[in-house]
C-alpha atoms as one frame of an Amber mdcrd trajectory, in Angstrom:
protein
   0.000   0.000   0.000   2.735   2.419   0.944   4.692   1.653  -2.248   1.665
   2.411  -4.390   1.020   5.621  -2.504   4.637   6.707  -2.967   4.316   6.039
  -6.709   1.313   8.347  -6.692   3.296  11.020  -4.832   6.120  10.793  -7.361
   3.702  11.430 -10.222   1.949  14.269  -8.378   2.639  17.848  -9.430   3.344
  19.058  -5.868   1.962  22.031  -3.958  -0.908  21.753  -1.494  -2.064  18.443
  -2.893   1.398  16.969  -2.276   1.485  18.372   1.262  -1.942  16.861   1.972
  -0.807  13.518   0.562   2.310  13.514   2.713   0.208  14.348   5.782  -2.112
  11.440   4.902   0.846   9.068   4.554   2.354  10.219   7.848  -0.962   9.689
   9.623  -1.313   6.195   8.151   2.074   5.054   9.431   1.856   6.780  12.820
   0.456   3.665  14.571   3.656   1.863  13.587   5.860   4.684  14.851   8.493
   4.596  17.510   7.326   3.608  20.977  10.746   4.488  22.394  11.323   8.046
  23.579  14.846   8.599  24.911  15.054  12.217  23.846  17.273  11.406  20.850
  15.652  10.382  17.558  18.693   8.358  16.429  18.691   6.303  19.626  14.924
   5.916  19.383  15.170   4.527  15.846  17.985   2.077  16.631  16.357   0.910
  19.869  12.960   0.427  18.236  14.428  -1.748  15.499  16.654  -3.782  17.846
  13.893  -4.249  20.437  11.768  -5.716  17.642  14.570  -8.162  16.859  14.898
  -9.030  20.558  11.183  -9.721  20.823  11.363 -12.058  17.836  14.372 -13.873
  19.320  12.923 -14.199  22.854  15.604 -11.880  24.255  14.792  -9.536  27.129
  16.288  -6.116  26.437  16.083  -3.474  29.134  17.074  -0.021  27.864  17.622
   2.818  30.297  18.979   5.624  28.153  18.908   9.389  28.391  19.132  10.331
  24.739  19.906  13.989  25.483  23.304  12.887  26.768  24.246  11.949  23.188
  23.198  15.168  21.436  26.855  16.014  20.755  27.466  12.710  18.916  27.092
  12.674  15.125  24.109  10.539  14.014  26.271   8.123  11.968  28.619   7.650
  14.936  25.679   7.010  17.247  24.206   4.484  14.803  27.553   2.699  14.627
  28.025   2.655  18.403  24.594   1.518  19.512  23.806  -0.563  16.425  26.990
  -2.635  16.651  26.754  -2.966  20.428  23.204  -4.295  20.238  23.884  -6.499
  17.192  26.759  -8.149  19.074  24.693  -8.556  22.246  21.800 -10.074  20.302
  24.140 -12.464  18.483  25.603 -13.564  21.809  22.179 -14.081  23.411  20.993
 -16.170  20.457  23.528 -18.812  21.466  21.863 -19.334  24.855  19.442 -22.282
  24.701  17.467 -21.202  27.797  15.331 -18.285  26.642  14.907 -16.940  30.170
  18.702 -16.351  30.347  18.776 -14.163  27.204  19.131 -10.695  28.700  20.562
  -7.374  27.507  20.828  -4.218  29.634  21.588  -0.859  27.985  22.375   2.093
  30.236  23.712   5.628  29.941  24.961   8.057  32.533  26.894  11.328  32.654
  29.843  11.678  35.004  31.233  15.193  34.777  32.042  15.843  31.101  32.010
  12.136  30.264  29.047  10.174  28.936  29.153   6.450  29.602  27.192   3.964
  27.500  27.129   0.467  28.975  25.738  -2.617  27.254  25.647  -5.831  29.311
  24.520  -9.156  27.948  24.497 -12.751  28.980  26.277 -15.236  26.749  26.247
 -18.904  25.806  29.956 -19.109  25.059  32.341 -16.984  27.104  34.023 -14.473
  24.795  37.793 -14.597  24.475  39.338 -11.148  24.668  42.207 -10.401  22.308
  43.945  -7.045  22.918  40.923  -5.902  24.926  38.322  -6.846  22.289  36.444
 -10.105  21.860  37.850 -12.281  19.106  35.354 -12.921  16.313  33.604 -16.265
  16.404  32.779 -16.158  12.693  34.387 -18.781  10.470  35.543 -16.106   8.035
  37.488 -14.127  10.663  39.362 -12.073   8.062  36.112 -10.398   6.984  34.576
  -9.958  10.437  35.350  -8.220  13.714  35.348  -4.675  12.351  32.336  -3.441
  14.305  34.086  -3.177  17.664  37.185  -1.650  16.082  34.967   0.964  14.411
  33.322   1.614  17.761  36.733   1.966  19.405  37.835   4.448  16.728  34.654
   6.499  17.229  35.093   6.539  21.017  38.670   7.751  20.606  37.543  10.456
  18.168  35.403  11.845  21.024  38.393  11.769  23.411  36.975   8.636  24.961
  37.596   4.938  25.012  35.934   1.571  24.616  36.466  -1.293  27.018  35.225
  -4.866  27.139  35.177  -7.260  30.049  33.564 -10.428  31.284  31.951 -10.056
  34.705  30.537 -13.297  36.068  28.012 -14.475  33.444  27.853 -11.194  31.503
  29.833  -9.566  28.743  30.175  -5.844  29.474  30.876  -3.205  26.838  31.593
   0.322  28.026  31.937   3.305  25.727  33.114   6.568  27.250  32.739   9.809
  25.259  33.618  13.413  26.052
């Protein structure tokens, strides 16, 4: 339906009729809009999509984020940071046979001039850290493992750092930004 409506909009001459058509389209998709409201539209979009994945994979994801803390971060950088962090956490949780143990916590806090993003997740196989980052578990290791390095580069570009650790039965990713 939306595709057909967009084809109509493309053929339309514009003006008031186009504005009315866009308003109609926006109203029709509003029920499917973002239910997440962190105060940052980029975070809201990423979280909405990843929470949908978690629901489909029987993973409990508990986000506690203040989106305003990330207003200084470029949208692409924010997408890379949160998107990769959640993709990795979801991938790790998928390996846990007991669905009730599949848990991800996402948290943000400001400490002075530093913003800390923490993503904790349970795991089925304990990650092996290599130079502070988990080694890829993909068979084609040469073409994988770039996500965390990209995240590390972004953290450093904001005078921050990325750290990974294993604490009891959780993998913990911390990204500090200034």
